C-alpha positions in Angstrom: 131.8 187.7 208.3 130.4 185.4 210.9 126.8 184.1 211.0 125.6 186.7 213.5 127.0 189.6 211.4 125.4 188.1 208.3 122.1 187.7 210.1 122.2 191.3 211.1 122.9 192.3 207.5 120.0 190.2 206.2 117.6 191.7 208.7 118.6 195.2 207.8 118.1 194.4 204.1 114.6 193.0 204.8 113.7 195.9 207.0 114.8 198.3 204.3 112.2 196.9 202.0 109.5 196.8 204.7 109.4 193.0 205.3 106.7 191.9 207.7 107.0 189.8 210.8 110.7 189.1 210.6 111.7 186.2 212.8 115.2 184.8 213.7 115.5 181.2 214.8 118.8 179.9 216.2 118.9 176.3 215.0 122.6 175.7 215.7 121.8 173.3 218.6 119.2 171.3 216.7 120.6 171.0 213.1 123.8 171.0 211.2 122.4 172.7 208.1 122.8 176.2 209.4 123.1 178.4 212.5 120.1 180.7 211.8 116.9 180.7 209.9 115.4 184.1 209.0 111.7 184.1 208.2 109.8 187.0 206.8 107.0 187.8 204.5 105.9 190.4 201.9 102.5 191.6 200.9 102.6 190.6 197.2 104.8 188.9 194.6 106.7 192.1 193.7 107.6 192.9 197.3 108.6 189.3 198.0 111.0 189.5 195.0 112.2 192.9 196.0 113.0 191.6 199.5 115.1 188.8 198.0 116.8 191.1 195.6 117.8 193.5 198.4 119.1 190.7 200.6 121.1 189.3 197.7 122.5 192.7 196.7 123.6 193.6 200.3 125.1 190.3 201.0 127.0 190.2 197.7 128.4 193.7 198.3 129.6 192.5 201.8 131.4 189.6 200.1 129.0 186.9 201.1 127.8 185.2 197.9 124.5 183.4 197.6 125.0 179.6 197.4 121.6 178.8 196.1 118.2 180.4 195.7 114.9 178.6 195.0 111.4 179.9 194.3 112.2 183.3 193.0 110.0 183.1 189.9 106.8 182.0 191.7 107.6 184.3 194.7 105.4 182.2 197.0 108.4 181.0 199.1 111.9 182.2 198.2 114.7 180.2 199.9 118.1 181.8 200.0 121.1 179.7 201.2 124.1 181.6 202.7 125.6 178.5 204.3 125.2 179.3 208.0 122.2 181.5 207.4 119.1 180.4 205.5 116.6 183.1 204.5 112.9 182.2 203.9 110.8 184.9 202.3 107.1 184.1 202.0 103.9 185.4 200.7 101.5 185.8 203.6 99.4 182.9 202.6 102.3 180.5 202.1 103.9 181.5 205.4 100.7 180.6 207.3 100.4 177.3 205.3 104.0 176.1 205.9 104.4 177.5 209.4 108.2 177.0 209.7 108.1 178.6 213.2 106.1 175.6 214.4 108.2 173.0 212.5 111.5 174.5 213.9 110.1 175.1 217.4 113.0 173.2 218.9 115.2 176.1 217.8 115.4 179.2 219.8 113.6 182.3 218.6 115.8 185.3 219.2 115.5 189.1 218.8 117.8 191.2 216.6 119.3 192.8 219.7 120.4 189.4 221.0 122.8 188.8 218.0 
């Protein structure tokens, strides 16, 4: 599964659990750490964890194991590393505070249909 296909899978898993404000940033031309960042948020701790669980379950079923996850217990900012795709799932407050879209503005924001 290539990075675009994995990104689509992650987006579908996030949409399935009603993630808010899903953004895709193509960072392939500005960083070597990944090809895509996916940023989304949930409304509360339980939803943030449910989003991460659904992403992990769908990716695992598709044969794409999670390399590393951080922040699950606090559920303020869960980072999920799938090598070429990095998933950031935030609480609303922490998403506003960290503002990754601004930090990674050199990357190209893309829509799901551009994958």
